[in-house]
Steps between C-alpha positions, in 0.01 A plus 500: 500500500782742588684425175185543291422830676852619416444409136170690499671803652777488237250482212284783634801722580640439151176630352533823700869535413422453131238774521754737657732432205216559253408824675859619459473422128181707479669793673800473265348413160833478316643239736467143373525158661737394227742782570466531879343174612801393705515822700125502553513143628795564730391834643121472505362150441729301730490736804122544485443128440718402798352765729146411393561128547629548853213736587225273363650185650547662841138614505382152401703329772395754763134474406511121508676499837265751665162428341542153354422626149430396238216271603371452143566137401495572126685816392443618141841363395560181698881501507528872572333589831479873564568574133159663445535727803859589415418566134215722612742703709745521207226606259370765738848639564580505128170671417563762768852565361371537145223742603733702724757546225236572237370788714842618613662501156204579275675817379829317442391190311478510118144524375504150353611355837225659712203294366713184498602550863139578591386182324759298688388652830140407420606145408695460825205633700266256322734210572506603866119495516488159333746357750307656790181339368670160477628539855153584630352201315767272645434621854119475474484169318806299614380164362401623153697379198785730395509452121370845403672667796836350402463625145405849618800516735740394224350745248491790746854436622644468150317816388705698753796465265352418160260797471745780597761349270255478210367854548840674520528711185804570290637851543389740230761678294501878521407661165760714330458870590396756240799710386489856635690802371556780753621856493609748763206650689479796735300383802168677561546471877790417727422225751624439854388161631544417869443140607382446860394145580282421800286813457137419424174696511445409866845619601456822303160570650631440852798730442273774361263474796786518752676776306830311499569523125443859385705437185256233384204712607628775272498263201148383583378862501687612191493186288347158448509188713340159535556131574717291272404134468801273542592145394568156644756403610522836676876530484713798402689368193201373296281796593757769419590327176128511415491870587790575266390274213121512508501121475405219736771274645403224258628727221786696652656193666571627854282284722655506846787629712721213393577246231570137591730220399460136592804307608651324200334728245608816319141599420369821656153454653285812519261362763475216748168408663355694789399281792749224412757586771762604245703672774577157647649397165713814507626418849586150377703657214279332243382837367709812452367850444621823346335842480338597173717720281447752224519218247207321666274759338383385156325821397628852447448750779404867495861615487562284192201652319603852597858443388379379162343843446813680617367579851737453792391314813637485853415198716604454864472178700193318365479120510652331197754775425811291565720494308406851383407526134704719269224750441507861383502679831594306813401196704602424859461137606293405803809308614711813534467529879584131552788472253645832620520351848698210353724735303389380154257768385676579170232326292198653672480832311476575129673707387762477778619862468340619823552183704742667741254786564218253558715290734596808699134572576409148611365456852608202708302375803776641719437847354143502635531685830265550794355823360390322182363207696316731737285614209375144448476335844479611863850445635392606849287186537685199645629244250417185694387274214682309226346697212757502213445872449855583395501231232156581359488876553861609454682235297222398260288814484640840596868470399427355153215747435722794593781359287290474185325831566835682515637302207194590293546867579861492376419311181189698415682830546777383268290348221154662542323226300142557380402175676630445854392212724610427856383255764439496879488143630528583869129547567438141389767370738375716787141388440596133525649541847334798670133460403431318829607805700290738289191283552554328839132426567491264201802301621448501876860413592650850492636634827447869592871584477516339153203699382655820632837430339390359164134596462565798271772348281272422203336844508831680540664304224207585274559864595870465412411371153233769464757771576724365226206502258405854609849623407448365150156662481644836599766467232261416215563708191253591224434196288584251777278235659571316823362147544512324837442128441458228760482146364304369801379594847553335838264324742539337843607137485205267574508289815571168325803640321634659818507154656671355191762777486570456870585135433694505171538859384543850638322525839497880470313511169177686565421666167437318172400560139453132414127546435573768237368820662469789256791730444466870429557757227531872563565747218562874494636740245443663165202333332365314806146594606478616861266291713478211253434157649622186328266203479580157364871579455765228525876463490461414130388858427814682613719433193234596243424817697866603520550442127192708423601786730837516329339516156579146382256246358366221720572144391188298431661190649524675837225371725417825680339827397573871513350651816325781313273575796789668679568746216363850469274549201728739312796263513290201392361692199843624395662157514276213388610145580687333214598137460757272340488120484799434728829630633657154501679540167708796619871442460557497877562198721533469878851449634635263761538133584209264549618330821740679736557275803771726641267787589446573870157413631238772504246526784236342277277373777171333426214741434 
């Protein structure tokens, strides 16, 4: 009986392991079993099969020892006791994984993969229901013949592998782009774009009500604002690449913080399944990761389109800007502050002419003194807890934000490009850690001295960013438009995830954007209608709107729209929206290497 139970556990666990492998193939359509079967078997199938076998067999032995189960004299498959129950568990787990990844990566999967993955999820769910029905029949009628039940178990179990494998489509080839001739264009408007993640409509409304962000309040009064629908997965690299390309992750190719490699394979995997405990494979050195690079992007970005028309662009810090592209204007990598610390920042700025000036204005965590900290937290309150405030407030938020702010000022003053984009990441980092102290009633485990010391950090950091934005507003010249763009907002971590993070993750994580809260767009300047409210806007609309404001045609293969509701009537009449088929045939290509394992790790915590 023990040996047969072990065999049942091995068969059922193998079904689940095979579904994990098939799910990886769905998430990476260009990976094949022929080319990568060995690595998939070694890294995914074998570990999940062994772990599943031990788990199923242990449960069977424990249940038999405690309850004396199974009492049914005639199981559906005579030589495989427990196989029906174990296969039901495998089918249910596989169905849950397929549905979870379909929802999580619906914006990242190619269009032909989405219905196939949905069909597989439906098939796995149906097989689960069939196996549950057989189990109920076996329990209610233990002496009934098992001919039909045996056939149903075999068919349902085999369908767990056969149906997903049969439904997996071949990857579609991208059509050749339409050739496009360009000429030098004088931009209609100059654009300043400020990225501020972690700032959503709720955060803005709270800051306006408390009067802690007068710089943002000024934009709301003088310009346009509204929520900006975000994407899943709600992670910085795919969302900001969408903002700068006007394309979904399935098209532009940046789908996560990292790319993956399986041990024994040279293939780069764009995604691995959510919910499949991939981090354990990383700890076992079966999977290696590397941050996405500039070459991970498969579509041209705003700065490429602008350069093609002879318009310079300046880009500071955004995700996916390492190595910096050789654009007309300048680009400062988001790795500058990390590589500078290691003394290897030579390849973080293009062109490198002003690298020494930029380095001289960098701020290290040690440069942040008590007077600067006193503006963000109450230093008079006792520091009796283990809150990692220096790591998350100083090292990962304030010092880098100040570094790139000062670097942007130097570079913009030197080049004065018509399009300038810079990025504040610190509010996102601060929101992850200090939300609990800003909203202690929701969490219930905040001590009075912690609330006094850290309770205003989120508001004060928002005010710090708002002051930086206000300086740009005050310096706006005729013909300039300032856009403040947040790719997503921030919400308190739900109770179940707090418990999970306390066990295996960051116990101080209290703010999250995993459920895709709306971001925010604020606009002010020449041509923007005062008091306009945006409705139905998304991160896909930023690139078309920037192109339009600068007097360039919008590509029809972009998936967003021009936010004409934010324009004043005179500007809209003077500059009608024009279109071209695509920008993809421009003679510009992203620079950089596909997989750079030597890069230092970024604080790319889970959303």
